Short mmCIF file of the C-alpha atoms (twelve columns), coordinates in Angstrom:
data_MODEL
# 
_entry.id   MODEL 
# 
loop_
_atom_site.group_PDB 
_atom_site.id 
_atom_site.type_symbol 
_atom_site.label_atom_id 
_atom_site.label_alt_id 
_atom_site.label_comp_id 
_atom_site.label_asym_id 
_atom_site.label_seq_id 
_atom_site.Cartn_x 
_atom_site.Cartn_y 
_atom_site.Cartn_z 
_atom_site.pdbx_PDB_model_num 
ATOM 1  C CA . MET A 1  61.409 98.944  182.074 1 
ATOM 2  C CA . PHE A 2  58.479 98.567  184.836 1 
ATOM 3  C CA . ALA A 3  60.719 97.337  187.840 1 
ATOM 4  C CA . LYS A 4  63.197 99.854  186.896 1 
ATOM 5  C CA . ARG A 5  60.813 102.687 186.647 1 
ATOM 6  C CA . ARG A 6  59.732 101.756 190.285 1 
ATOM 7  C CA . ARG A 7  63.012 100.803 191.934 1 
ATOM 8  C CA . LEU A 8  62.359 97.567  192.297 1 
ATOM 9  C CA . GLU A 9  65.383 95.137  192.475 1 
ATOM 10 C CA . LEU A 10 64.942 91.874  190.482 1 
ATOM 11 C CA . ASP A 11 67.742 89.425  191.232 1 
ATOM 12 C CA . HIS A 12 67.330 86.604  188.513 1 
ATOM 13 C CA . VAL A 13 64.262 86.581  185.982 1 
ATOM 14 C CA . GLU A 14 63.215 83.598  183.883 1 
ATOM 15 C CA . ALA A 15 60.677 82.887  181.020 1 
ATOM 16 C CA . LEU A 16 59.493 79.887  179.719 1 
ATOM 17 C CA . VAL A 17 57.489 80.776  176.278 1 
ATOM 18 C CA . ASP A 18 55.827 78.246  174.028 1 
ATOM 19 C CA . GLY A 19 53.483 78.587  171.218 1 
ATOM 20 C CA . ARG A 20 51.257 77.266  168.638 1 
ATOM 21 C CA . LEU A 21 50.980 77.934  164.770 1 
ATOM 22 C CA . GLN A 22 47.747 78.559  162.952 1 
ATOM 23 C CA . ASN A 23 48.720 77.401  159.609 1 
ATOM 24 C CA . PRO A 24 52.376 75.394  160.171 1 
ATOM 25 C CA . LEU A 25 52.504 73.759  156.679 1 
ATOM 26 C CA . PRO A 26 53.509 76.919  154.906 1 
ATOM 27 C CA . PHE A 27 56.252 77.526  157.780 1 
ATOM 28 C CA . PHE A 28 57.547 73.656  156.127 1 
ATOM 29 C CA . GLU A 29 57.192 75.205  152.723 1 
ATOM 30 C CA . VAL A 30 55.050 72.232  151.664 1 
ATOM 31 C CA . VAL A 31 53.924 72.376  148.226 1 
ATOM 32 C CA . GLY A 32 50.868 73.779  147.274 1 
ATOM 33 C CA . GLU A 33 50.089 75.140  150.670 1 
ATOM 34 C CA . THR A 34 49.304 79.018  150.893 1 
ATOM 35 C CA . GLY A 35 49.199 81.360  153.628 1 
ATOM 36 C CA . HIS A 36 50.957 82.612  156.851 1 
ATOM 37 C CA . PRO A 37 52.014 80.153  159.786 1 
ATOM 38 C CA . ASN A 38 50.557 82.827  162.374 1 
ATOM 39 C CA . LEU A 39 50.258 82.377  166.066 1 
ATOM 40 C CA . SER A 40 47.099 80.955  167.102 1 
ATOM 41 C CA . GLN A 41 48.210 80.758  170.897 1 
ATOM 42 C CA . VAL A 42 51.125 81.675  172.803 1 
ATOM 43 C CA . SER A 43 52.133 80.788  176.396 1 
ATOM 44 C CA . VAL A 44 54.485 82.688  178.964 1 
ATOM 45 C CA . LYS A 45 55.379 81.626  182.034 1 
ATOM 46 C CA . VAL A 46 57.640 84.068  184.347 1 
ATOM 47 C CA . PHE A 47 59.744 83.122  187.416 1 
ATOM 48 C CA . VAL A 48 61.403 86.051  189.345 1 
ATOM 49 C CA . ALA A 49 63.737 85.865  192.248 1 
ATOM 50 C CA . SER A 50 63.339 89.451  194.651 1 
ATOM 51 C CA . PRO A 51 63.727 90.612  197.329 1 
ATOM 52 C CA . HIS A 52 60.882 92.471  197.726 1 
ATOM 53 C CA . ASP A 53 57.871 90.851  199.281 1 
ATOM 54 C CA . GLU A 54 55.378 89.212  196.960 1 
ATOM 55 C CA . ASP A 55 52.177 91.456  197.164 1 
ATOM 56 C CA . THR A 56 54.931 93.999  195.419 1 
ATOM 57 C CA . MET A 57 55.667 91.803  192.598 1 
ATOM 58 C CA . LYS A 58 51.921 90.671  192.376 1 
ATOM 59 C CA . ARG A 59 51.463 94.400  191.572 1 
ATOM 60 C CA . LEU A 60 54.002 94.744  189.454 1 
ATOM 61 C CA . TRP A 61 53.053 91.751  187.180 1 
ATOM 62 C CA . ASP A 62 49.730 93.029  187.085 1 
ATOM 63 C CA . ASP A 63 50.926 96.169  185.730 1 
ATOM 64 C CA . VAL A 64 53.011 94.298  183.198 1 
ATOM 65 C CA . LEU A 65 50.059 92.280  181.639 1 
ATOM 66 C CA . GLY A 66 47.782 95.449  181.621 1 
ATOM 67 C CA . ALA A 67 50.475 97.253  179.766 1 
ATOM 68 C CA . ALA A 68 50.743 93.984  177.452 1 
ATOM 69 C CA . ALA A 69 46.962 93.883  176.770 1 
ATOM 70 C CA . ALA A 70 46.624 97.129  176.033 1 
ATOM 71 C CA . ARG A 71 49.577 96.694  173.008 1 
ATOM 72 C CA . ALA A 72 48.473 93.779  171.714 1 
ATOM 73 C CA . HIS A 73 47.467 93.050  168.169 1 
ATOM 74 C CA . VAL A 74 45.903 90.052  168.627 1 
ATOM 75 C CA . GLY A 75 42.574 90.076  166.662 1 
ATOM 76 C CA . GLN A 76 41.044 87.400  168.628 1 
ATOM 77 C CA . GLY A 77 41.659 88.246  172.171 1 
ATOM 78 C CA . PHE A 78 44.070 88.208  174.728 1 
ATOM 79 C CA . GLU A 79 44.016 86.881  178.187 1 
ATOM 80 C CA . PRO A 80 46.677 87.584  180.932 1 
ATOM 81 C CA . SER A 81 46.885 85.215  183.948 1 
# 
């Protein structure tokens, strides 16, 4: 969506996502455990192939992170990098 609006061509995009559950036991339905298995940490690595220069791609990435931070519903905060 961000690249399309800016008419930037992306040849290939790959994302590696990793996360940690704050309380994993309810997810596994352990008897006696209550609560929700909320995500306490999410890590995303994105790889992009594009004919555009690195500065253009960095500006695009900054815009994506800015929008993600603005839309985050995480009470503990959001630290894009």
